[in-house]
C-alpha positions in Angstrom: 223.9 -28.9 63.2 223.6 -29.9 59.4 221.2 -26.5 59.1 223.9 -24.4 60.4 226.5 -26.1 58.6 224.5 -25.0 55.7 223.8 -21.6 56.7 227.5 -20.9 57.4 228.8 -22.2 53.8 225.7 -19.9 52.1 227.0 -16.9 54.0 230.7 -17.3 53.1 229.5 -18.1 49.3 227.5 -14.4 49.5 230.3 -12.5 51.3 232.7 -13.8 48.6 230.7 -12.9 45.4 230.2 -9.3 47.0 233.9 -8.1 46.7 234.0 -4.5 45.7 236.9 -5.2 43.0 237.8 -8.8 41.7 241.0 -9.0 40.4 242.4 -12.4 38.9 245.0 -13.8 37.0 244.0 -15.2 33.3 246.6 -16.7 31.7 250.3 -16.4 30.3 250.8 -15.6 26.6 254.1 -14.3 24.7 255.8 -14.1 27.6 253.1 -11.5 29.3 250.6 -12.5 32.3 247.1 -11.1 31.8 245.3 -9.9 34.8 241.5 -9.1 34.4 240.2 -6.5 37.2 236.5 -6.1 37.5 235.1 -2.9 39.6 231.8 -4.1 41.7 231.2 -1.1 43.4 229.2 2.1 42.8 232.2 3.9 43.1 235.0 5.0 40.5 238.3 3.7 41.3 240.8 5.9 41.4 243.9 4.6 42.4 244.6 0.7 43.4 247.8 -1.1 44.1 248.5 -5.1 43.4 250.9 -7.7 44.8 251.9 -10.1 41.7 253.5 -13.0 42.7 255.1 -15.2 39.9 255.7 -19.3 40.1 258.1 -21.7 38.3 256.4 -24.6 37.0 257.2 -26.5 40.4 255.4 -23.4 42.2 258.4 -22.0 43.4 258.1 -18.3 43.9 260.2 -16.5 41.4 259.3 -12.6 42.1 257.1 -10.5 44.0 256.3 -7.2 42.2 254.1 -4.3 43.4 252.3 -2.3 40.6 249.9 0.7 40.9 247.5 2.8 38.9 246.2 6.0 38.8 243.8 8.5 37.8 245.1 9.5 34.2 244.8 13.0 32.2 243.0 12.8 29.0 244.3 15.1 25.8 241.2 17.8 27.4 242.8 18.1 30.3 240.2 15.8 32.0 240.6 13.5 34.8 239.8 9.7 33.5 239.7 7.3 36.8 241.7 4.0 36.7 238.4 2.2 36.4 234.5 3.1 36.3 231.7 1.9 38.7 230.5 -1.6 37.4 233.5 -1.6 34.4 236.2 -4.5 33.5 239.3 -3.8 32.5 242.7 -5.8 32.2 246.5 -5.0 32.2 249.4 -7.3 31.1 252.8 -7.2 32.9 256.0 -9.2 31.4 257.0 -12.2 33.4 260.4 -13.4 34.7 262.1 -16.2 33.1 260.6 -19.7 33.7 257.2 -18.3 34.8 254.3 -20.7 34.4 252.0 -19.1 36.8 250.8 -15.9 38.7 248.2 -14.8 41.4 247.3 -11.3 42.0 246.0 -9.8 45.6 244.7 -5.9 46.0 246.6 -4.1 48.1 244.9 -0.7 48.4 242.3 0.8 46.2 241.0 4.3 46.4 236.9 5.1 45.7 236.4 8.8 45.3 238.9 10.2 47.8 238.5 7.2 50.2 241.0 4.4 51.3 239.3 1.0 50.7 
């Protein structure tokens, strides 16, 4: 039984570390919340949507927001994905009054025209 529990725990840890995309709340500074995004997949992210929840010091929900990012067109007219394969980026969002922490959840991601 003990070996089974250890195997299940190990499998859970491995599956968590193999997420194709990581999205994490980092900090609040100067009324901005910072979120780090990491693409662990072999494909570029063309479009992605997030749900962000903002909380006060008592962990009361202040606001739920949805944000999306997608391919952009550079000055040469070429398409540029939101995030290249095996790359990292971050974005910041203005926070509501009294916000002390936030969390982020990926709603949808489009890798090379496929919805994940």
